[in-house]
C-alpha positions in Angstrom: -44.8 24.8 25.4 -46.0 21.6 26.9 -49.0 21.7 29.1 -51.1 19.1 30.9 -54.7 18.9 29.7 -57.4 17.6 32.0 -59.4 14.7 30.8 -62.4 12.7 31.9 -62.4 9.0 31.5 -65.6 6.9 31.2 -66.1 4.1 33.6 -68.4 1.1 33.2 -71.8 1.7 34.8 -71.5 -1.8 36.4 -68.3 -0.8 38.2 -69.9 2.4 39.4 -73.0 0.6 40.6 -71.0 -2.1 42.4 -68.9 0.5 44.2 -72.0 2.4 45.4 -73.9 -0.7 46.4 -70.9 -2.1 48.2 -70.4 1.1 50.2 -74.1 1.3 51.1 -74.3 -2.4 52.2 -71.1 -2.0 54.1 -72.6 0.8 56.2 -75.7 -1.2 56.9 -73.7 -4.3 57.9 -71.5 -2.2 60.2 -74.6 -0.7 61.8 -76.0 -4.1 62.4 -72.7 -5.3 63.8 -72.7 -2.5 66.4 -76.3 -3.1 67.4 -76.0 -6.8 67.4 -72.3 -8.0 67.5 -73.4 -11.6 68.5 -75.6 -11.9 65.4 -72.9 -10.5 63.3 -70.3 -12.9 64.7 -68.3 -10.0 66.0 -68.6 -10.4 69.7 -65.3 -9.5 71.2 -63.9 -8.9 67.7 -63.8 -5.1 67.8 -67.1 -4.4 66.1 -67.0 -0.8 67.2 -63.4 -0.3 65.9 -64.5 -1.8 62.6 -67.5 0.5 62.5 -65.2 3.5 62.7 -62.2 2.2 60.7 -63.9 0.7 57.7 -65.9 3.7 56.7 -62.8 5.8 57.0 -60.9 3.5 54.7 -63.8 2.9 52.3 -64.3 6.7 51.8 -60.7 7.7 51.8 -60.4 7.8 48.0 -63.6 9.8 47.4 -62.5 12.4 50.0 -59.0 12.8 48.6 -60.5 13.0 45.1 -63.0 15.7 46.1 -60.3 17.7 47.9 -57.5 17.4 45.4 -58.4 15.8 42.1 -62.0 16.6 41.1 -61.1 19.7 39.0 -58.4 17.8 37.0 -59.4 14.2 36.8 -62.2 11.7 36.6 -63.2 9.8 39.7 -61.0 6.6 40.1 -63.9 4.1 40.4 -61.9 0.9 39.9 -59.3 1.6 42.7 -62.1 2.9 45.0 -64.1 -0.3 44.4 -61.0 -2.4 45.3 -60.6 -0.5 48.6 -64.3 -0.9 49.4 -64.3 -4.6 48.7 -61.6 -5.1 51.4 -63.9 -3.7 54.0 -67.1 -5.2 52.6 -65.8 -8.8 52.3 -64.4 -8.9 55.8 -67.6 -7.7 57.5 -69.8 -9.9 55.2 -67.5 -12.9 55.9 -68.0 -12.4 59.6 -71.7 -12.0 59.2 -72.0 -15.3 57.3 -69.6 -16.9 59.9 -67.3 -17.9 57.1 -64.2 -17.4 59.2 -65.2 -20.2 61.5 -67.0 -22.4 59.0 -64.3 -22.5 56.3 -60.8 -23.2 57.5 -59.0 -21.4 54.7 -61.2 -18.4 54.5 -59.1 -16.2 56.8 -56.0 -16.9 54.8 -57.9 -16.0 51.6 -59.1 -12.8 53.1 -55.5 -11.7 53.9 -54.3 -12.7 50.5 -57.2 -11.1 48.6 -57.7 -7.9 50.6 -54.0 -7.0 51.0 -53.6 -7.6 47.3 -56.5 -5.4 46.5 -55.2 -2.5 48.7 -51.8 -2.8 47.1 -53.3 -2.9 43.6 -55.5 0.1 44.3 -52.4 2.1 45.5 -50.4 1.1 42.5 -53.2 2.2 40.1 -53.5 5.5 42.0 -49.8 6.4 42.2 -47.9 4.8 39.3 -48.1 5.4 35.6 -48.9 2.4 33.4 -45.4 2.7 31.8 -43.8 1.8 35.1 -41.5 -1.2 35.0 -42.4 -4.6 36.6 -39.8 -4.1 39.3 -41.2 -0.7 40.3 -44.7 -2.0 40.4 -43.7 -5.0 42.6 -41.7 -2.7 44.8 -44.6 -0.3 45.4 -47.1 -3.1 45.9 -44.9 -4.9 48.4 -44.2 -1.7 50.3 -47.9 -0.9 50.7 -49.0 -4.5 51.2 -46.4 -5.4 53.8 -46.9 -2.2 55.7 -50.7 -2.6 55.6 -50.4 -6.3 56.7 -48.2 -5.3 59.7 -50.5 -2.4 60.7 -53.6 -4.8 60.5 -51.9 -7.4 62.7 -50.9 -4.8 65.3 -54.4 -3.4 65.4 -56.0 -6.8 65.5 -53.8 -7.8 68.5 -54.6 -4.8 70.6 -58.3 -4.8 69.5 -59.3 -8.3 70.5 -56.5 -10.9 70.5 -54.5 -9.6 73.5 -57.4 -10.4 75.9 -58.7 -13.4 74.1 -58.3 -17.0 75.2 -56.8 -17.9 71.9 -53.9 -15.4 72.2 -51.5 -18.3 72.7 -52.0 -19.2 69.0 -51.6 -15.5 67.9 -47.9 -15.7 66.9 -48.4 -18.5 64.4 -51.6 -17.0 63.0 -49.8 -13.6 62.7 -46.9 -15.1 60.7 -49.4 -16.9 58.4 -51.5 -13.7 57.9 -48.4 -11.7 57.1 -47.2 -14.3 54.6 -50.5 -14.4 52.8 -50.7 -10.6 52.7 -47.3 -10.2 51.2 -48.0 -13.0 48.7 -51.3 -11.2 47.7 -49.4 -8.0 47.2 -46.9 -9.7 44.9 -49.5 -11.4 42.8 -51.5 -8.1 42.6 -48.4 -6.4 41.2 -47.9 -9.0 38.6 -51.5 -8.9 37.5 -51.7 -5.0 37.3 -48.4 -4.9 35.3 -49.6 -7.6 33.0 -52.9 -5.9 32.4 -51.1 -2.6 31.7 -48.9 -4.3 29.1 -52.1 -5.5 27.4 -53.5 -2.0 27.3 -56.0 -2.5 30.1 -56.6 -0.4 33.3 -54.8 2.5 31.8 -57.6 5.0 32.4 -58.4 4.3 36.0 -55.9 6.6 37.9 -56.3 10.4 38.3 -52.7 11.1 37.4 -53.1 9.7 33.9 -53.6 12.9 32.0 -52.5 13.5 28.4 -49.7 15.8 27.5 -50.5 18.3 24.8 -48.1 20.5 22.7 -49.3 24.1 22.4 -47.7 27.3 21.3 
């Protein structure tokens, strides 16, 4: 008889520390943004919505793991860190005024963060033996959907009533393009690392099959 045997994988202490620190700093930055949106460069940029949405996103993986996976799998630190980085880098970038000071920063954020979310989803839902085509398909499905959802939320949160809404169409097309590109690159990177034997012990569903009887 074939059964599934639970296993616990070790994760680098550095990854675990980065994840915890990123979450803690994210909460602090969000609190500062709500109390002082001008100083955080989030005036009229949905500081309150970010303060609600980002913690929900950053703690989604821990909550799901606690409710459904903790008794049968180790905590997926790497995917969780990827998700946390997407929230952390956006709020930090605004705090440091990088969106206005660096012309290409917004494009990079859409490329990087959409790619990270797609990569995290792939790691959490696909086996490392998945084909390149399947990994790309999953990454693009998540990345494109996420990019569209972000643009819709961004429009209603602060663009629709902003003086720059006349440029929103071009900016939205650019953001979507960079997001899809980030998802595609993330798929290739994850699949390439899997082929090299890396990142194979990061997802909860990766449990060994044992023969007993």
